[in-house]
C-alpha positions in Angstrom: -3.7 3.7 -16.0 -0.7 2.5 -14.1 0.9 -0.9 -15.1 2.3 -1.5 -11.8 0.6 -3.6 -9.1 -0.5 -2.9 -5.7 -1.0 -5.5 -3.1 -4.2 -5.6 -1.0 -4.8 -7.0 2.6 -6.9 -8.8 3.6 -7.7 -11.2 0.8 -11.5 -10.1 0.7 -11.3 -6.1 0.2 -14.5 -4.2 0.8 -16.6 -3.5 -2.3 -15.9 0.2 -1.9 -12.2 -0.4 -1.9 -12.4 -2.7 -4.9 -14.3 -0.1 -6.8 -12.2 2.8 -5.9 -9.0 1.0 -7.0 -10.8 -0.2 -10.4 -12.3 3.2 -11.2 -8.8 4.9 -10.4 -7.4 2.6 -13.0 -5.0 0.8 -10.4 -4.0 -2.9 -11.0 -4.2 -4.7 -7.8 -4.2 -8.1 -6.2 -5.8 -9.0 -2.9 -3.8 -11.7 -0.8 -4.5 -13.3 2.5 -0.9 -12.9 3.9 2.8 -12.4 3.5 3.5 -15.8 2.0 0.7 -15.3 -0.8 2.2 -11.8 -1.4 5.7 -13.2 -2.0 4.4 -16.0 -4.2 2.2 -13.6 -6.5 4.7 -10.6 -6.4 5.2 -9.2 -10.0 8.8 -9.4 -11.4 9.1 -5.6 -11.0 8.0 -5.7 -7.3 4.8 -4.3 -5.7 4.2 -0.6 -6.6 2.6 -0.3 -3.0 0.2 -1.8 -0.6 -3.1 -1.1 0.8 -3.7 -2.6 4.4 -7.1 -2.6 5.9 -6.8 -2.9 9.7 -10.6 -3.1 10.3 -11.4 -6.7 10.7 -8.2 -8.2 12.0 -5.6 -5.5 13.1 -3.0 -7.9 14.5 -2.9 -9.8 11.2 -2.7 -6.4 9.3 0.2 -5.2 11.4 1.9 -8.5 10.9 1.6 -8.1 7.2 2.7 -4.5 7.3 5.8 -5.6 9.1 6.3 -8.5 6.7 6.4 -6.1 3.7 8.9 -3.7 5.4 11.3 -6.6 6.5 11.7 -8.2 3.0 14.9 -7.8 0.9 13.0 -5.7 -1.4 10.7 -3.7 1.1 7.4 -2.2 -0.1 7.9 1.5 0.0 4.4 3.0 -0.3 2.1 1.5 2.5 -1.2 3.0 3.1 -3.3 1.8 6.1 -7.2 1.9 6.2 -8.2 2.2 10.0 -11.1 3.1 12.0 -11.2 6.2 14.3 -10.9 3.9 17.3 -7.6 2.5 16.2 -5.8 5.8 15.7 -3.9 5.2 19.0 -2.4 1.9 17.5 -0.3 4.0 14.9 1.9 5.4 17.8 5.4 3.8 17.8 4.6 2.1 14.4 5.4 5.0 12.0 8.1 2.8 10.3 5.3 0.4 9.0 3.3 2.8 7.0 3.5 5.8 4.9 -0.1 7.1 5.0 -3.4 6.3 6.4 -7.0 6.9 5.8 -9.9 6.7 8.2 -12.2 4.0 7.5 -15.0 4.0 6.3 -13.4 6.3 3.6 -14.6 8.8 1.1 -13.5 7.5 -2.2 -12.1 10.8 -3.4 -10.1 11.1 -0.3 -8.7 7.7 -0.7 -8.0 8.5 -4.5 -6.1 11.7 -3.6 -3.9 9.9 -1.0 -3.1 7.2 -3.3 -2.1 9.5 -6.1 0.1 11.5 -3.6 1.6 8.2 -2.1 2.5 6.7 -5.5 3.7 9.8 -7.0 6.0 10.3 -3.8 7.2 6.7 -4.1 7.9 7.3 -8.0 9.8 10.5 -7.1 12.0 8.6 -4.4 13.0 6.0 -7.1 13.9 8.7 -9.6 15.8 10.6 -7.0 18.2 7.4 -6.7 18.7 7.6 -10.5 21.9 9.5 -11.5 22.3 10.9 -14.9 25.4 11.8 -16.6 25.6 13.4 -20.1 28.6 14.6 -22.3 31.1 12.2 -20.8 
C-alpha cells in the first residue's frame, strides 16, 4: 500500500474507479476543483492525479491545467476519456502523462497506474545525487 495520496476529479468518482483504487491499495481524495485540491493537498504533495473527462470535459481540462501550472506541479496525471474524446488530446500533451479509455477495464487501469506512478517515482529518484566516500 502506498502512503502517498492521489487527487481524483471530479468530486464524485464512479463506483468502478473508487473500487479499483481501493482494491489497488491507493490512498485518494476526490475534489470538485483546483481550489479544493490546493486546500486538501497533503504536506508531501499529491503523488498524482486521475481526471475523468466523461461528464464535464471543460472543467476536467481546466483542472488538469491548474495542476500543471502550480508552483509544485503534479507530475503524474492520468485522464479517463471516452473514445469520442480522443481528438481532444491533440495539442494538450503537456496536461497529462497517460490516458485510459472509459469505461475502463479495472486491470488495465491498475496496470497504467502502476506504470505511471513507478515512472513518477523514478523521475524523482533520478533528481537525487548521491555521493559517498567524500
